[in-house]
C-alpha positions as CSV (number, residue, x, y, z in Angstrom):
1,X,47.7,97.8,2.2
2,X,47.0,99.7,5.3
3,X,45.7,103.3,5.8
4,X,46.8,105.2,8.9
5,X,45.4,108.6,10.1
6,X,48.4,111.0,10.7
7,X,46.5,112.8,13.4
8,X,45.4,109.7,15.5
9,X,46.3,106.1,14.8
10,X,43.1,105.0,16.7
11,X,41.0,106.4,13.8
12,X,40.2,103.3,11.7
13,X,37.6,104.5,9.1
14,X,38.4,106.2,5.9
15,X,36.6,107.6,2.8
16,X,38.0,106.7,-0.6
17,X,36.8,105.7,-4.1
18,X,35.6,102.3,-5.3
19,X,34.0,101.9,-8.7
20,X,30.8,99.9,-8.7
21,X,28.2,98.7,-11.2
22,X,24.5,99.3,-10.7
23,X,21.4,98.2,-12.5
24,X,19.3,100.9,-14.1
25,X,15.7,101.1,-15.4
26,X,15.8,102.6,-18.9
27,X,13.3,103.5,-21.5
28,X,13.2,101.9,-25.0
29,X,16.0,104.3,-26.1
30,X,18.3,103.4,-23.3
31,X,17.7,106.7,-21.4
32,X,18.1,106.5,-17.6
33,X,14.8,106.5,-15.6
34,X,15.8,105.3,-12.2
35,X,18.2,103.0,-10.3
36,X,16.9,99.5,-9.9
37,X,19.8,98.1,-7.8
38,X,22.4,100.4,-6.0
39,X,25.3,98.0,-6.3
40,X,25.4,94.8,-8.3
41,X,29.2,94.3,-8.2
42,X,32.5,96.0,-7.3
43,X,34.3,96.8,-10.6
44,X,37.4,98.3,-9.0
45,X,38.1,98.1,-5.3
46,X,39.9,101.0,-3.4
47,X,43.6,101.1,-4.1
48,X,46.8,102.8,-2.8
49,X,46.8,105.4,-5.5
50,X,43.4,106.8,-4.4
51,X,43.1,109.6,-1.9
52,X,42.0,108.2,1.5
53,X,40.5,110.7,4.0
54,X,40.0,109.9,7.7
55,X,36.2,109.8,8.3
56,X,36.6,111.1,11.8
57,X,39.0,114.1,11.5
58,X,39.3,114.7,7.7
59,X,43.1,114.3,7.5
60,X,44.5,112.7,4.4
61,X,45.6,109.2,5.3
62,X,49.0,107.6,4.8
63,X,48.5,104.4,2.8
64,X,51.3,101.9,2.6
65,X,51.8,98.3,1.6
66,X,51.6,95.8,4.5
């Protein structure tokens, strides 16, 4: 897959969604207290169906298969 900014093909950084797992500190009832580790693994990587936005100019990117 490849993302392309429609405003400027030199823009190479994009913002999109990835789903991650993180470790929490919880109390004896399982209630959240604080984050122990920001990201322990990537559960779902970014994919074509997500919205991709150019980090530089804010345009919605065109995402295609290679």
